[in-house]
N, C-alpha and C positions, 0 to 999 in steps of 0.2 A: 294477312288475316283480320277478320273484322269480328265484333261482337266480344262474348266472355264466354271461356269455358264453364261446360256443365258439368264435368267431370274431371276427377282425378282417381287416382288408384292408391286404396289404401294396403299397406305391407301386409301378406298375406297370414304373417304370424300375429299381427296387431286384431287382427279380424277374430282370429280364433282366441285369444286372450279376452276381446271382449263379449264374446258369447259365453266363455267360460267364466266371468265376472259378473254376468247378468242375471246371476240365481234362477234361471229359467229350469223349470220341471214340467214334466208330462203333462200335456193338456193346454199348457200357456198358448197364447196367440200371439205370435210373434210378427212385429211390424218393423221391415228393414227401410230405413229411408236411405234414399239416394243409391238404387238398384247398380250401376254403373255397370261391371261386367257380369253379375249375377253371381259372384264367387259368397259373398256373404251370406246370399239368399239358398245358394246350394248346400252349404253347409248346416245352415237352420233346418233346411228341409231334411235332409240326411238325419238329423236328430228327431226331428218333429214330426215330419211328413206333412204333405201338400196342404191340407186342409188346414193346418194349423199357421201357416206362413202367407203373408202379404208381403210383396216388396214393390217398392214405389219410386218412380224418378220423374223429374219435372221434365226430362228431354224423352220425347216419346221416341225417337230413334234407339237411345240406348235402353229404355224399357222393351221395345220390339225385340232388338238382338239379343238382350239377356233371357227373354221369354224364350226365343230361338234355341238358345246355347243350352237352355234347362232343360227344354223338351228333348232335344237331341239325346241327353242322357238317362231320359224318363221322369223327370222332376218337372212337375206341372203345379207349383204355388202360385197364388193370385198374383199377378204381375198389371200394375197400375200406372198409368201416365197420369201425372196431377201434380199439382205444386202444392207439397206439405205446408208451406208456409201460409198459405192461404185458407186454411182449415179446412180443405177438401179431401178429408180421411176417409176411406171405406169405412162403413159401419161395421162394428165388432171387430175391426182388424187388430186390436191389441188389448191386452189386461191393462198396460200401463206404459211409462215413458220414463227414459234416462237419457241424460246427455252428459256431456264432457266440456268442459271448460277449456280454455284454449289459456 
């Protein structure tokens, strides 16, 4: 195998806790960085609706696969393949940002 991994899976319970601690409210725009499987985007979309959730991943394959999975259950948030580190975020995709240090 060559190259570097572009994805890892976050424990589902941790995803739920992150969303709970995010102090998110109705009408908030959610930007999910590192789409991966699309699980966190699905949870955010379930709570806030398609128009308020944008999810992005640097790996085009993962973004497309997640969009297909989400679509198969009737969810259609904006799914973008881009490098968030390069400052290429969709316009109006979030109200604010937070991160967790390691």
